[in-house]
N, C-alpha and C positions, 0 to 999 in steps of 0.2 A: 505492500499500499504508500502511497505518494507522500509526502509529508502535509502537501497541501491539503489531501484527503483526509489526513486525520484530521488537520486544522478546519475543515469542513466540518467532519463528524462531532468534534469536539464542539464548536461552535453549536453548533445543532442542539446536541444534550446539554449544555448551558442554558440554552435559551426556554427547552424545555421545561428545564427545572426549575429556573425563576417563575416561568407563568404559575407552574405547579404553587411553589411557595405562596406566592402572594393569593393565588386564586384560595390555599388552605387557612389563611390567614385571618381573612374577611376584613371584620370591624377592625380586627386588633392592632397596635401600631406593631410594623416590622423588626423593629430594635427589639422589641418584648417576647415577641411572637420567632425573633430569630433561635430560642435554645430550643424549642419543642422541633423545629425542623433539623435542626442537625446536629442533636440528642439521640433523636429518632434514623437519621442519615448510620450514625456511628451505629445503633441495635441493632441495624440492619444489618449491619457492617463485619460488627463481632460475630453476629450468630452463622454468616455464610464462611466466614471465615476457620470459626471453628469448626462448622459442618464438612467443609471443602477439607480439614485436616486431617479430621474422623476419618472421612470416607476414603481419602489418599492411602492412609494404613494399612484400614481393612482389605480393601482393593489389593493393593499391592501384596498381602499374604494368602491372596487367593479366593476373598471373597467379592467376586465381580460387581455382584449386584446389592452390595449394602449399601444403606442411605441412613443417615443418623438421624434424619429427621421421622424416618418410620419406626425408627427404635422407642423403646416402651423407658416409662422413666427409670422404672425399677431397673431393669438390664442395664441401663445406662451410669447407673449409679455406682456400678462396682468401678468406673474409670476413673470417677470423678478426681481421686488424689492425683494421679498421675500425670491428667488436662490440666492441673491447674501449675503442678511444678514445671511443665513444658509449654503453657502456654500463660499462665497468669491469671487464669481466669477458667468459670466451668458455668455452663448452660443444660440445664435438663432440653430433654427434647420438645416435648410438649409446651418451655417455654422461647424455644426459639423466635424467631421475627415470624417466619414465613409460617408457621403454626399457629403465632398469636394473632396476625392478621387475618387465615382463613377462619377462624371462631369470632371475629368482631360482628358479624352479622344477628347470633345468637347470645352476644355477651353482653346483658346489660348492665353488668358490674365491671367495663375495661377500664375504667380507671381505677378501682382496687385492683382489676388483673395486672397492669401496668407497673403501681404502684409496687407489687406483689415481686413481681419478674425483677424492677431493678433491683431492689434489695436484695435478692437472692446473691445476684451475679457480684454486687458487692462485698454481701457475706461469704463470699465462695474463696475468695482473695487471704478475707481474715488469716492470721496467724503465718501468713506465706509472705517470702519475700516481697511480693508483686502487691502488698495491704494497702502502702500506702498510694500504689500508683492507681487504685482503684478505691479509696476510701469518701465516699462522697460525691464522686462522681457525677451521679444522675439528682444531685441535689439542686438543681435551678428546672428541673424536670416535673414544676408542681400539677397534679391532675388534678386536685381541686380548687386552683383559680380563679377567681371571677373573669380571668381576661378569658377564658376558654368559653365562659356561658357563666349564666345567673342558676344554674340548676343543673342537676346531673345528670339529664336527659340531655340539656341544649351541651353540657362539658364534654360528655363521652360520643354526642356525635360529631363535634370535634374531633376528637378523638380520632374517630372512626375515619374520619375523612383525611387526616392525617397519617394513620396507618398506611392506606391505600395511596396515597397519593405518592409518597416514598415507595412505596411496591412498584407502581407503576413505573418507573423509570428505571431503563434500559441502561445497564452499565458492559453491553457485549463489547462495546470496543475493546474495551483493557484486554481482550483475549491474545487479538491481535496485531495491539498497538502497543508502543514503549508508554502509552500516557496509563498514571498510577489513578485509575477511576474515580475509586471512592476520596484519594485522598486530594487530586485534584479539585473536584467536584465541592469538597468539603472547605477549600482555599477560595472557590472562585465564589460559593456564598457569604461565604465572610466576610469578601472585597465589599461584595453587593450591597451587604446588611450594611457595612461600614459606611458606604460610599449614599448610601440614602439615611443616612442618622446623621449626618453634619461633625461636628466637633464630639461630643460620646463614641464616637463609630472610629473618627481618625486617633483615638488617643489608645486604641490597643491593636490597629492591625496598619502595618508598613506596607505598602504598595510590593505587588511581588518583584516589579523590576528596580527598585530603589533595594529590594534584600538581596536581589542578584549582585547587583553592583557594589553594594558593600562587603556581602559575601569575598566578590571576589578581591577586591581591593586585600579583604584581611588573610585571603591567604596565599597572594601575591605569587602565585605560580604553583602553592606546595602541592603536592597529590595526595600528603595522608601527613595527619595532625593528631593528635593526644585523644582530646578533646576541646569542643565549642561549649562558651557560654553565654546567657546574657544575662546579665542582671536586674534588666527590666523587658519578661519575656512575651508580653500581652499572650496572643494567641499562638504563639511559636511558629511563627513566618519564618522569621530570621534564622532559628535554630536548624530550620528543615533546609532552609538554601545549599549547606555543604553536605548533608546527604544526597542533594539533588545534580549537585558539582561536584563532587567527591564519590559517591557510592555508597550504596551500604559501609564497604570494609576502607572507604578512605579516614574515616573519627573512628581511632582504633577505641578510644574507650568512653565515647557517649557523646549526650547533650545534656546540658546542665543547664538550671533556667532559675528565678526566682521570679512572682506575681505576688502583689501587694492586692488585686481583686479578686474578689473569691469564683465568681463566675467567669473569668476570663482564663484564672487557672484552670478552671475546668476544661473550660476550652481548648485550651493547650495540651493536656493531658489525650484530650480526643481527639487532637490533631495528631499526637505522636503516635497513638495506636494505629489510624486512620494510613497513616503513612509509612505501616509497618516496622515500625521502632522498636524493637522489642520492649518491654518489661524494663527486663535488668541492661538495658543500654539510655537508660534517659533518669534522671533524677528533676523533677518539678516542684521546686519547695514555695508555700506561702506563706507569706510576710514581706514587712518593709524591710529589704536589701538594707539599707543606708542606717538604718538603727539596729535590724535584729541579722546578718548576713547568716545563710543557713548552709551554703557551702564552702567553711573555714577549712573541713577534711578534703575538699575533691578541688584546691586551688594548687599551683598555677592552673593555668588553662593557653593552650596555641595560640586558641582564635578569641577573641573576646566581639560578637559583635550587637548592637543596641541602639535603638529609639528609644530611648530616654522619656518622662512625659518631662513638658515641658513648663520648667519656671513653677514645679509645686513647692510646699512649704514643708519645713521640714527642722528638728529643733532649733541646728547648731548650735551657738556658741550659746545657748540656754539650759545646753546639757553637759558641766562639765566632763561628763566619759568623752565626751564625741572625741574632744581635742587632744585628749592621749589616745586615739585610738592609732594604730598600726596605719589603715588604710589613708587617715587624713593629717596624720603629725606631721610629714616629711615637709611641709607645703607651709607649715606654720601658722598657717588662719584655716577656718572654716567657709564653705561657701554660703552666703547672706541664710539668713531663715530665708525669707521668699524667693529664693532662687536658687533648686537643689541642684542646678543644671551641673554645677560643676563638681561638685559632691560624688555624683554618678560617674565623671572622669575619672576622678581620685580612687574611684574604690574601682573600679577597670584597671589600672596601671597599677595598682597595688596587686592583683590578682593575677598580670601578665605573667605569662613565661619569658626566660631569659632570650628566648626565637621569636617571640609569638610577637601578634598583632593585636591591635584595638581599633575598631571602626565605629563612629559612633556619631547619630545624627545629633546636630545643635541648635539651638535657635542662635541668631547673630548675633545679638546682643552679650552675649556669654566672651564675643572672642574681642572687645573694644571697651567695654564697662570698667570702671576705676574701680580703687579700694578691695575687698578682699578677692573677688576676683581676678583684677589686674594684680592682687600677687598669689596668686595660684599660676596664673597664666606664667609671671617669674618665674618661679620655679619648674615648672616646666618645658619653659625653653632654656632656660638656663643650665638643667641638667641634660637636654638635649633629647628629649620623649619626642616632641612633636616634627613627625617624619610627613605629613603634606594637611597642609588644608583644603577644600575642596569647594566653593559656591555651587550651591544647583538652584535648577529652576526655580520659581518660584509657582504655585498653586499645584505640586506633585500628593502632598498630603492629604486625605480628606481631613475636613473637618478645620483646616487652616491655607489659607492663601501665601503665607510667608516663606518667603524663599530659604532654604533652609540651608545650611553646612555639615561636611564630612569632617573629622578631627580625628586624623586617623595620626597613632598612639605605639613608639616601637623601643624597646629598652637599650637594644645593641643596633647602636646604627654607624654605618660605615662613613658617613662625614655629616658634618654642621650644618647641612643644609637643609630648609624647610623650601618644600613645596609648593608655593601658592597654585589655582588650579581654577580659573574662573570656566564654570561650565552649566555659566548660566542662559546658554543659550542652545544648549546640548540638550532638544527635547520637540517634541509636537504637540500641537493643540489637538485639544478633544471637546466633548461640550460642554463641562462642567473643570477643566481644567488643563493641566499640560501633562504630559506621560513619556517616559523614558524606551525610545526605542530599540531594538538589538543593537541599530548602528551607534544610537546615543551611547549605551553602555560601554560598546567596547574601544569608541573614541575615547571617554576619560578614563577607562581602565589603563588603554596607552599611554594619555597621558602621563598617571600616576607612574608605571614602571617605567618609562624613555627617561626621566627625569632632565628633561630637557627643556631648555628656555623654548617659549612659541612666544611670537610678536601675539600683544592682546590675549594671553591664553595662557601661559606657564611664565611664571617667576621663582629661579629658581633666589633664595635669600640665604642669607648665612643668619645664623641665631643672633649675631653682633650686630647686625642691621635691624632686626627685628626687636632688639634690647633698646637701639639709638631710638626706635619708634614708639616706644613707651612700653612694648609687649604688647600690642596691637597686633594681632592675626586679621583683619580682615583682610581678604580678597582683595579689593576693592584698595588696598593703601599700597599693595606691591603690583598688580597689575593694572595697565594702563588699559581702559578701554578706549575700542574704539572707534573713532568719531565718522560715522553712517551717513550724515547727512552732506551732502552736494555739496560738492568741489565747484567755488565760481572762478572762473579764470577772468579777474578785476582788467586787463587789458586790454582781454576780448570783450566785457561788457563797458566797459567807458567808451569804445570803440562805436560798441552799436547803440547806445544813448548819444551818442554826436553827430552821428548817422540820422537818428529819428529826428533830432531836435532839428535836424538840416533840413527833411521832409517836412517836417512842419511850418517852416519858416517858409518853402517854398506855395506850401499850399497855406498857409495866409496870404501870401504875396497875390496869388490867384483868386483866394475870394475877394481882395481889395480893389483888383482891377475889373472883376465884375460888378460890383458894386457902385464903383465908378462910374461904369459905360450905364448901367440902369438908371442913376442918378442924374447924365446927361443928359441922356433922348426924354426925361419928364420936363426938363427945362425947352426947351426945342416944346 
């Protein structure tokens, strides 16, 4: 199958899925309804994934007609412990997605059925290594929420439509293409929900094109890394780019992240499973990274990629413990309480391996403001940690039109030059903003890797020069903007004006002559 054909099939799949998702929600706000759609998609995925795993094993063992979906719960229970050890969870045949869907028409207590099924799936992991990965995973799927309807009957009617809608999606393209159908569909839906939710959506989802660029820069050509980490991982899209670029074997020890929002934390764990990341290859923690980081035993990391929340509040210097925290103390000052951006930067730097790279999305203000932020920038520059600053186009992110920057940090740099790159024009216009094309991504990545001056685009600047500029890291300070205004030839313009004036005088003389002739004729 050609790439064009694959893209067409994927586009059709996405179009139908979004239509189903919109139809299912009815009068419910799309942002509120997203958890129901995404969790149901996940429920279908793990049901089919477990079924396929069991069927394959039994058929290879000689039972060609074996079908786990038709097995009795009593017979299946004997394999429970082994499957939990291998897959991290267990689902009884009667509680598989396809079998629950088949009974929806006759199940007047569907809300209770789903609540029980989800509880059983979570409980199946209790006491095992996968417990933390499944605990509370379905907590945002509230079967009794008034958002689904004011009565049990109305809520069940909505749940029936939801299950049947997700069941109707044909993921058959995954069998003969490289498309990871479930994972890509999940990413697509999250992106669509974020795009339609304004600021609230943009806070948890990084567009795939930006994720790809950030990860490529962070990898800088490496084909294997030990671990990848995101201190504000949101839905996990940045973490998963490493798997997409390097393949499953390219990240040796797994994917690590922390997320403060419980709903987004659940979405991230679901996203890991949907992209076939095994429970023992990821560790997503819930909590405040700046105040209570939960991966001390896992650092350092070869790759840190992050799009942390912009200008959020944190305790800062009101918490005396933080100034002595080894992540922040080297700078001698803490990020302002109302702007924690550089606290995330310092945290990332602290947990970066000697050969690692951190690629972080930043708002422009952190690059030039004075006070504590200037002192932190001074620490970063004087210790030669800043590898590059890349000015991105505006309107790339959901929920904000501001043009962001990419801050690239490395511990062991080969020289003391900082690459300032103006990539503000590297995008294409779309309906609601701008987007990076593959060509844009490759050009920006090439500028970063080549580290050579390019007029109006790249300027390699020594750290001493940055110090002379009061540690201002704004790209516009170092990269001259190209003057795209039309250039005027003054000599030529003056000659044309002189000619126009001369022609104007000739016309005036002709008009005066005509008027004189008319007046002379009247006198006679």
